[in-house]
N, C-alpha and C positions, 0 to 999 in steps of 0.2 A: 417446462420453464414459464414462471408466469410471467403476467405483465409489465410488470414493476422491474424483475429480474432480467427482461430482455430488453428493457429501455436502458440500464445501467451496461449491462454485458456489450449488446451490441451498438451502442452509440458511442461508448467509451473505446473506439479503436486501437489499437495497441499501435503506439507513436513509433514503432522502430519504422513501418512503412508508411506512416504518414509525413516525415518530415522532408521540407523542402531542403533543396540541393545543399544549401550552405550548411545545415544541420544546426543553427547556433541552440544552444542551451534556452529552454524556457523560462521562464519565472520560477515554477517548481521545481527544475531541473536544477537550476540555482539554490533552491534550498536544502536540497538534499546534497548538491555538490559542498556547501558551508558543514554541512553535518558531518559529513566524510573528513572533514579538515576541523573538527573541534570546537564548530559553532554551532551546539545545536545536537542535536541526536544523528548516528551515522543510522542509517539504514538499510537491511538486506532484504530480498526478496527469497522467499523458497519454497520450492515445492520438495515434499516428504511423500515417497513411493514407495507403497508396501506391498509386497509379494506373496504367494503362498508356497512358491516355490525359489529354489537357487537362482541366483542372475549371476553369471560368469562375466567377467570383465569385455569378453570378447561381444557380448550381447547389447552392450552401451557403446561400442566401437563407431557405429553408422551416426549414433546421436552424436557421439563428441564430436565426430567427424563436420558435421551438417552445423553443428551450432560455431564451431571454429570460422567455419565459411559465411557464417549469419552475421546480420546487425547486431549483434548481442556483442560482439566481439571488438567494442569501440571503446577509444578512451577520450579525455577530454584535453584539449589544448587551448591553453590562456594565450590570447592576442595581446604582442607587444603593444597595440595602438590604447592609448586610453578609451575606456566607457567602449569598445568593442565588444561586443557579448563572445564567452566561451564556446567552443565548438566542436562538437564530436569528430573523432577520426577514425576511422574502421579498420587500426592499425597494432591493437592492443595486444599486449605478450597475451600468451593462452596456457592456462595450466594445464598438465597433463590428467587424465583419469585419475583419481584417486581410490586406492582400493585398503581397506582398513579388514585385514582378513580375521581379525578376534571377533567371534560371534558375539552379538549383544543379544538382552534378555528382551523379551517385547516389551513390557513396560518402560523399558529404558532408552526405545527407540529415539522419543523426542528428546531427551537429552544429548544422545548422539548427535542428531539434527541441530540441537543449539551449538554444539561443539563446531560442527562444520559451518554454521553460521559465522563463527567468530574466528575464523581461518583467516581473514584480512582480504580485503581486496583495493588495488592499487588505481584510481579511478584516472588517474594522470599518465600511467604507463600501462599498468595491466598487470597479474592479469584480473579483471573484471566479474568472470562468472568459475563455477566451477562443478563438476558432476564427481559426484561418490558414490561409491557402496559398500555395503557391509552386511555378512549373513548376521542371519537372526537365530536363537539358538531354536525357536519351534520349527526349524527347517526350510524356512522363506529368507526374503531379501528384503534388505530397506535401501532405497535410493534417495541420493538428496540432489536436487539441483539448483545451485544460491549463487545469486549476482547480485551486485550494488543496485540499490535504487535509484541509483544516477543514470544507468543506463537504459533501465526500465522499468514500469511497476506489475502489479500482479497477473494484469490481464495481457499483458507485452511478453512477460517471460512465458505465460501459458498459449500465448498464439504463436510465438517464435521457436516453443518446445513443440507442438503440435504438427506446425508444417515442417519441422525436420524430422518427427516418428514419420510423417506420410511422404518423406523422400523428398521434400521440395525440392528445387534448383538453386543451389546456392548463387547462382549468378543475377539472383534478385535484391542483391546488396544495394542498398541506395545510400549508405553514407559515405562518404568522400573517403578517401584513402591519403588524401594530404591536407593539411589547415589550410586556409583561405589565403587569398592571394595577399598582399598589404594594402592594395587597392581597396578590396573587399572590405576591409575590416574599419578602412576611413570611413566608408559609406555605411557600413553598419552603424559604427558611432553615431555620426550625423543623424541618420534615421532614428537611430533610438532616441536621440536628444529632443529631436521635431517632434517625434510621436509623446513623450513624455510631457515637456512646456507645454505641446496644445491640452494634451490632458489636463495638467495642474491648472491651468487657466479656465478650463471647464469647470472642473470642480469648486475653483472659488468662484467662481458666476455662478454658480447654481445654491451656494451660501446665504443669497439674496432670496431665492424662491422656496428651498426645500429646510426646512429647522431642521430635521435630523442630521443632513450632511454639516449643517452648520455646528450642531451640538458635536459631533464627533469631531470633525476639524478643533473646535474650540479644548475640546477633552485633550486631544494630541498633542497640543500645543504648548498645554497648562503644562508646567514643573510639579513631578509630585509634591505635596505636603512634606513628605520627610522622605530619606532615602529607603529604598527598598532592601528589605533584610536579606543578606545572605542564606542562602540555602542551609538548612541545619540538618545536622546527622550526615552518614555516608552517603553515597551518591546512590539513585534509585536503579534498582536492578530490577528486571523484569521477569515474571513467570508465565510459563505456557502450557495448555493442556489441550488435547486433539480428544473430538468425540465423535462417533460414529450413529448414524439415525439411518434404520433400514430406509429406503428411496420409497416405496411403495406404501409404507406406514406415513411416511412424511406426505406424501400427496395426500393420501386420502383426509391425513387431518387439516391439510389446505383447504381442502374443497368440502369438508363438513364445517369447516368454520366463518367458509365464504369469505376467505382473505387471501393473500399472497404469499409463494415462499419467501420472499424479503421480507413483507409484513411480519411473519413468523420468528424470523431469525431476528427482526427489530424488536421484538417482543421479549425475544430471549436475553436478550443484551443487555434491555431495559433490568429486566429480573434480574438480573448477574451485578447489574451497578448496583441496586439498592440491596442487595444481600453483602456487599462489601461497605459500602459507606451508609446505609439506610433508606427509611422510607422516604417518598418524594419526588416529586416529576424529576425526568429525567432528560437533558437534551441530549440527541443523538444526530449525527453528522453520515451521510450516505455519499461517498463519492461518487462521481458522473459526471461524463464529458460535456464539455462546454457546445456539439455537435456543430462546430463549425469543422473545416478543412485539416486544422490543426490537433484534430480530438485534445484540446487545451484542457484541465483538471478543473472541475468545481467542485462546489458541496450543496448539498442539498439538506436542510437540516428541518429539524422538528421538534417537538417536547412530547414525550410519553408518559402519560400518568398512571398512577399506581391500579386504578380500576380499567384501564384500556386493555378490551381484548385484541385478539389479530386483527379481526374487522375493523375495528376502529383503528387501530395502528395503519392498517393499508389505506385506511380515504384520508389520516393525516400524512403518509408517503406522498400520496397523490398531489395533495395538495402542496409539498413540500418541492416533487418534481417540478410544478407548474410555475410555484414561486421561483427558484433557480434556474428554470428557464429563460425566464422571462429579465434575470440579472446579467450582471457582468461578468466576463469571463473570470475565474479566478475567486468565485466570491467566497469572502470567508479566510482567505489567504493573502492578499494583499494589506496594503496599507488604507487606511480610516477616510470616510468623508468621499467615496468615490474616485479618489488618487489611482492615477494608471498605475497597474500593478508593476511596469517594468522601471516605475521610480526607485525601486528596490534595485533594479541592477545597476542603475547611476551611483545609488548611495556608497558604493564598498561592501565589502562582507560583515565589516564590525558592526557600521549602524544598521545595514540590513538586517540584521540577527538579533539588533537592540529592539526596533522598531515592531519586527514581527517574529517575537521567539517561541510561539508556540501555535503555528499556522493550522488552520482550522480546527483549533483545539476545541474540544467538546466533551461530556463524561463519556460518551460512547461513539465508538464509531463501528460503523456497519459496512463491510463489502461484500455483496453478494457478486459472485461470478457465476452464478448458471451452471449449466451443463459445460464440463468441460471438454467434452468429447471423447468418443469412443475410441482412440488411439491410444488413451490412459489405461482402458481395460485390460491389456495384454503388453509384453514384450517379447519378440522373440518364440511367442509360442506360450509363454511364461504367463499365468493368470495373476493380474492384480488383483489384490484386496481395498484399497482406495487411495485415493491423493491427499493429501491436505496443502494447502497454499497459505501461506502467512507472510507478514512482514515480522522482523526480527529487529530488535536494537539490540546488537550483539555485546556493548560495552555499558556498563552504567555512566547515568549521565549527570552532572547538575544543574539540566536545565529543567525548573518546573514546568509539569506539562496537566492540564484539567482532565486530561484523559484516563478514565477509570478500566475502563473495558474497550478491547481492540478484538472484533467478531469476524472471523473470515467465513464465509459459506461456500461449499462446491459439490458440482453433483459426478460421481465418477464409480464404476465397478458397483452399482446398484446400490450405492450409498449418499448419505448426504453428510458430508464431513465438515465438523465444526470446528475451527481453528480459536480458543480463547487464548486473552494476552491480558493480566494486570499487571501493576507493581505487586512484588514482594512485601512493601510496607503499604498496604493501602488506606493506613488512617485509622479505621477502625477495628477492634475485634485482634483476632491471633493473627500472627504473621503467616502470609501467604506460600505455599510450596506447591510445587506441579501437582500431589495425588489430591491436596485440597482442592485447588480450584476443579481440576477433574469432578470431583464428588460434588463440589457448588452446581458445576454444569450440569451434570445427571442430576441432580435435584428440582434444578428451577425448569428443566425440561419434563419432569415426570408432573410438577404441578400444572403443565400444561397441556400433560398429556401424551406427551412422548416418551419413547424409551430411547435412551441417550448411553452408549457404552463408551469409558475413556479407553485410549490406545494404553 
């Protein structure tokens, strides 16, 4: 794993084990909670695991049991105290292992996984995650591990699954099993107010000396010149495709290009954006950790030009990581002008969503996961042929987004697996479907000198 992906993977510690005892929802958690309740996009995290041999339900029994006893099995409790933040409680309902007996064709595995992501999760009661298995007509099997993004993000899901597959002790659960006491909620509300008021005062004071802060706040305070147009046409639906690249071939390409694995993935994402919307610079965001004890999410941002090769992308990413590391936690995800991100938690769901309708939205979102770990190379003696990790928006949404392409990359079973996501109506050219997206992904990889095989 290269230095860039190491920083992304190792510093973004799974928030499942880094929670303070109170387990309060962060600003980012609240964004996904609002999406789960109709204000923004509902997001599901999913691992799609493929095997060359049949997988029986008994092969998944231990994984299901350990996940049920893990911090993944948590729901959201809403406080009766005004302005107290919501909390995670470790008593969510657990869904049984789902077994779909009818074999699915290999080229339809992703479509079946889409259906499992759309099964529906109740973050207020449970279930919040599911394991499903289905035979494949080539003699193998497909397994999905899905959860609401409210309870964890991609590395968190991989981390808790990795620990369960390694037989970790379920007693390591850190999420409280009961909601906070009323007294704790009152204290939390008061401290939140103090933190936000102090942050707002500091932001306003900076308007005297910082023109950028002044410009951002004035722009945010200025009413729009005309009412925003309602979204036209049907709600936006997503299209997904998954491709595999031989890991040895990928590593050789990275070494020969003098780049990094993350830079190559970023270059591919930018190329795919240009295939969809036409030539020109591409704004790219890469999730990363704030690096503190909370593991709070930030966005490193850069612009990839048409002529940039992988080595140039690597240099731009290094600069983006350095710039993001010196910024405030939640960069690109909160209110303007350096206002504290926690302001969104005081404003209420409707106003918060109106203020930040597309958090972190850029033309391309690249999520490098690095090496997923050897535990995903087999299960119960059955050889795996790869693991795709992705985020899924299972229901069409009316909320417009700037993001044209999302790309996830991860290494397992001797492969680099790339998961691509784009709108079904990308705004230029023919309508997108899974097969066309896979072909475009393979084509942009080939132009860079890589052989990518669609699932």
